[in-house]
Every structure is written in structure tokens, then in C-alpha cells.
Backbone as a printed PyTorch tensor [residue, N CA C, xyz], in Angstrom:
tensor([[[  4.8640,   3.7970,   4.3240],
         [  6.0520,   3.0430,   4.6340],
         [  5.7870,   1.5830,   4.3000]],

        [[  6.7250,   0.9290,   3.7190],
         [  6.6320,  -0.5120,   3.5180],
         [  7.9330,  -1.1520,   3.9960]],

        [[  7.7990,  -2.3080,   4.5970],
         [  8.9450,  -3.0430,   5.1240],
         [  8.8970,  -4.4490,   4.5560]],

        [[ 10.0130,  -4.9360,   4.1000],
         [ 10.0860,  -6.2780,   3.5440],
         [ 10.5280,  -7.2450,   4.6370]],

        [[  9.9460,  -8.4120,   4.6570],
         [ 10.3140,  -9.4170,   5.6370],
         [ 10.0410, -10.8020,   5.0940]],

        [[ 10.0370, -11.7810,   5.9720],
         [  9.7970, -13.1690,   5.5700],
         [  9.1650, -13.9310,   6.7210]],

        [[  8.5350, -15.0270,   6.4140],
         [  7.9300, -15.9170,   7.4080],
         [  8.8950, -17.0690,   7.6310]],

        [[  9.3260, -17.3020,   8.8600],
         [ 10.3160, -18.3380,   9.1310],
         [  9.7010, -19.6600,   9.5930]],

        [[  8.3960, -19.7940,   9.4470],
         [  7.7070, -21.0140,   9.8840],
         [  7.0460, -20.8430,  11.2380]],

        [[  7.4680, -19.8240,  11.9690],
         [  6.9030, -19.5490,  13.2920],
         [  6.3630, -18.1270,  13.3910]],

        [[  7.1260, -17.1800,  12.8620],
         [  6.7550, -15.7720,  12.9670],
         [  7.1970, -15.0360,  11.7080]],

        [[  6.6140, -13.8540,  11.5110],
         [  7.0350, -12.9840,  10.4130],
         [  8.2040, -12.1510,  10.9240]],

        [[  9.3080, -12.1780,  10.2150],
         [ 10.5140, -11.4320,  10.5820],
         [ 10.6850, -10.2930,   9.5910]],

        [[ 10.9200,  -9.0900,  10.1160],
         [ 11.1080,  -7.9160,   9.2460],
         [ 12.5330,  -7.4190,   9.3580]],

        [[ 12.9630,  -6.6730,   8.3470],
         [ 14.3400,  -6.2120,   8.2700],
         [ 14.5720,  -4.8950,   9.0020]],

        [[ 13.5030,  -4.2390,   9.4780],
         [ 13.6350,  -2.9680,  10.1900],
         [ 12.9210,  -3.0690,  11.5270]],

        [[ 13.3000,  -2.2160,  12.4570],
         [ 12.6730,  -2.2120,  13.7770],
         [ 11.2920,  -1.5740,  13.7170]],

        [[ 10.3890,  -2.0830,  14.5250],
         [  9.0470,  -1.5150,  14.6760],
         [  8.8290,  -1.1890,  16.1450]],

        [[  7.8570,  -0.3220,  16.4150],
         [  7.4990,  -0.0380,  17.8060],
         [  6.8310,  -1.2590,  18.4150]],

        [[  6.9000,  -1.3990,  19.7190],
         [  6.1810,  -2.4470,  20.4340],
         [  4.6870,  -2.2420,  20.1710]],

        [[  3.9720,  -3.3160,  19.8920],
         [  2.5300,  -3.2990,  19.6050],
         [  2.1740,  -2.5500,  18.3250]],

        [[  3.1480,  -2.3270,  17.4460],
         [  2.8860,  -1.6860,  16.1540],
         [  1.9760,  -2.5780,  15.3320]],

        [[  0.8710,  -2.0410,  14.8460],
         [ -0.0140,  -2.8150,  13.9810],
         [  0.5920,  -2.8620,  12.5860]],

        [[  0.4620,  -3.9970,  11.9250],
         [  1.0130,  -4.1650,  10.5850],
         [  0.0040,  -4.8700,   9.6960]],

        [[  0.1540,  -4.7040,   8.4100],
         [ -0.6110,  -5.4400,   7.4140],
         [  0.3840,  -6.3130,   6.6690]],

        [[  0.1120,  -7.5940,   6.6200],
         [  1.0030,  -8.5240,   5.9410],
         [  0.3420,  -8.9610,   4.6440]],

        [[  1.0460,  -8.8090,   3.5330],
         [  0.5480,  -9.2130,   2.2230],
         [  1.4700, -10.3050,   1.7040]],

        [[  1.0320, -11.5690,   1.7820],
         [  1.8930, -12.6350,   1.2670],
         [  2.0180, -12.5370,  -0.2510]],

        [[  3.2100, -12.8080,  -0.7430],
         [  3.4330, -12.7960,  -2.1850],
         [  3.9350, -14.1560,  -2.6210]],

        [[  3.4800, -14.5770,  -3.7640],
         [  3.8500, -15.8940,  -4.2790],
         [  5.2060, -15.8700,  -4.9430]],

        [[  5.4550, -14.8180,  -5.7220],
         [  6.6730, -14.7300,  -6.5110],
         [  7.3410, -13.4050,  -6.2250]],

        [[  8.4930, -13.4330,  -5.6150],
         [  9.1680, -12.2050,  -5.2370],
         [  9.4890, -11.3220,  -6.4370]],

        [[  9.6400, -11.9030,  -7.6100],
         [  9.9590, -11.1160,  -8.8000],
         [  8.8360, -10.1430,  -9.1490]],

        [[  7.5720, -10.5140,  -8.8960],
         [  6.4690,  -9.6120,  -9.2300],
         [  6.2720,  -8.5280,  -8.1830]],

        [[  6.8790,  -8.6760,  -7.0140],
         [  6.6670,  -7.7380,  -5.9120],
         [  7.5160,  -6.4930,  -6.0310]],

        [[  8.7460,  -6.6170,  -6.3870],
         [  9.6260,  -5.4590,  -6.4490],
         [ 10.0480,  -5.0480,  -5.0500]],

        [[ 10.2910,  -3.7760,  -4.8420],
         [ 10.7890,  -3.2880,  -3.5660],
         [  9.7430,  -2.5050,  -2.7750]],

        [[  8.5010,  -2.4460,  -3.2230],
         [  7.4950,  -1.6830,  -2.4970],
         [  6.1590,  -2.4090,  -2.4950]],

        [[  5.2850,  -1.9810,  -1.6120],
         [  3.9520,  -2.5750,  -1.5500],
         [  3.1730,  -2.3000,  -2.8340]],

        [[  3.4570,  -1.1930,  -3.4800],
         [  2.7690,  -0.8590,  -4.7250],
         [  2.9110,  -1.9750,  -5.7440]],

        [[  4.0880,  -2.5280,  -5.8690],
         [  4.3130,  -3.6220,  -6.8130],
         [  3.4550,  -4.8260,  -6.5030]],

        [[  3.2880,  -5.1310,  -5.2240],
         [  2.4810,  -6.2720,  -4.8220],
         [  0.9940,  -6.0500,  -5.0120]],

        [[  0.5650,  -4.8010,  -5.0060],
         [ -0.8580,  -4.4800,  -5.1310],
         [ -1.2660,  -4.1000,  -6.5480]],

        [[ -0.3020,  -3.9330,  -7.4320],
         [ -0.5850,  -3.4780,  -8.7980],
         [ -1.6110,  -4.3630,  -9.5100]],

        [[ -1.5710,  -5.6650,  -9.2590],
         [ -2.4910,  -6.5630,  -9.9650],
         [ -3.9490,  -6.3300,  -9.5730]],

        [[ -4.2030,  -5.6260,  -8.4530],
         [ -5.5680,  -5.3420,  -8.0180],
         [ -6.0670,  -3.9860,  -8.5030]],

        [[ -5.2330,  -3.2340,  -9.1850],
         [ -5.6100,  -1.8920,  -9.6400],
         [ -6.7110,  -1.9720, -10.6980]],

        [[ -7.6540,  -1.0530, -10.6040],
         [ -8.7410,  -0.9560, -11.5680],
         [ -8.5380,   0.3570, -12.3280]],

        [[ -8.1010,   0.2730, -13.5570],
         [ -7.7460,   1.4550, -14.3440],
         [ -8.9090,   2.4380, -14.4660]],

        [[-10.1450,   1.9460, -14.5810],
         [-11.3080,   2.8300, -14.6930],
         [-11.4630,   3.6710, -13.4270]],

        [[-11.2460,   3.0700, -12.2710],
         [-11.3670,   3.8160, -11.0200],
         [-10.2150,   4.7950, -10.8420]],

        [[ -9.0420,   4.4320, -11.3080],
         [ -7.8920,   5.3360, -11.2070],
         [ -8.2000,   6.6300, -11.9540]],

        [[ -8.7810,   6.5270, -13.1280],
         [ -9.1360,   7.7190, -13.9070],
         [-10.1870,   8.5510, -13.1760]],

        [[-11.1800,   7.9010, -12.5520],
         [-12.2240,   8.6240, -11.8230],
         [-11.6620,   9.3210, -10.5890]],

        [[-10.6580,   8.7040,  -9.9510],
         [-10.1000,   9.2300,  -8.7110],
         [ -9.0190,  10.2790,  -8.9400]],

        [[ -8.6450,  10.4930, -10.1770],
         [ -7.5150,  11.3600, -10.5110],
         [ -7.6130,  12.7300,  -9.8480]],

        [[ -8.7260,  13.4070,  -9.9520],
         [ -8.8910,  14.7550,  -9.4230],
         [ -9.8670,  14.8140,  -8.2510]],

        [[-10.1510,  13.6970,  -7.6190],
         [-11.1890,  13.6750,  -6.5890],
         [-10.8380,  14.5580,  -5.3840]],

        [[ -9.5710,  14.6000,  -4.9690],
         [ -9.2070,  15.4320,  -3.8200],
         [ -9.4400,  16.9030,  -4.1400]],

        [[ -8.9810,  17.3420,  -5.3110],
         [ -9.1510,  18.7420,  -5.7070],
         [-10.6270,  19.0960,  -5.8130]],

        [[-11.4120,  18.2540,  -6.4810],
         [-12.8500,  18.5210,  -6.6560],
         [-13.5630,  18.5690,  -5.3150]],

        [[-13.2260,  17.6960,  -4.4030],
         [-13.8510,  17.6710,  -3.0950],
         [-13.4970,  18.9230,  -2.2970]],

        [[-12.2390,  19.3500,  -2.3700],
         [-11.8170,  20.5650,  -1.6710],
         [-12.5500,  21.7900,  -2.2150]],

        [[-12.7140,  21.8720,  -3.5350],
         [-13.4320,  23.0020,  -4.1380],
         [-14.8880,  22.9610,  -3.7050]],

        [[-15.5070,  21.7830,  -3.7400],
         [-16.9060,  21.6540,  -3.3380],
         [-17.0820,  22.0370,  -1.8640]],

        [[-16.1770,  21.5700,  -1.0020],
         [-16.3060,  21.8330,   0.4280],
         [-16.0250,  23.2860,   0.7770]],

        [[-15.0050,  23.8690,   0.1620],
         [-14.5810,  25.2120,   0.5410],
         [-14.9970,  26.2780,  -0.4580]],

        [[-15.6910,  25.8980,  -1.5060],
         [-16.2050,  26.8620,  -2.4720],
         [-15.1390,  27.6310,  -3.2220]],

        [[-13.9860,  27.0450,  -3.4100],
         [-12.9260,  27.7260,  -4.1580],
         [-12.2850,  28.8680,  -3.4060]],

        [[-12.4670,  28.9090,  -2.0780],
         [-11.9110,  30.0040,  -1.2600],
         [-10.4320,  29.8140,  -1.0480]]])
């Protein structure tokens, strides 16, 4: 889930309701145009293409290794 909000100089204000004491991660963005409508857009610049290729089948390979293809 990602929620868009803004900092009003005192607090971070979000456009959707959250639970009381809900923990959140705030990722400040410099230019709203590069962010888009999801957190993925804001994090894209940190992506490492080499690791993405290595991680492509990691869940499947780990499940086969752990469960022996059962």
C-alpha cells in the first residue's frame, strides 16, 4: 500500500485514514513529476538491474531447495 501526502511545515498530512499508532515510512521526493502515483516510481532510481536479474527466480529456487520439489 502506498499513500500520498504532504508536509505542511508542522506534520505530514496524508490523503487517507490510518490506524492510530500506524507505523509509516516517509520518502521525501524532490520533484513530484518523477514520483508518479506509487512508491515504486520514487524508488526506481535506486534499482540495481544486475540484482533484479539475480532475484528473478529466487523465490521459486528457494522453495524447490527447501521442499525438494514436493
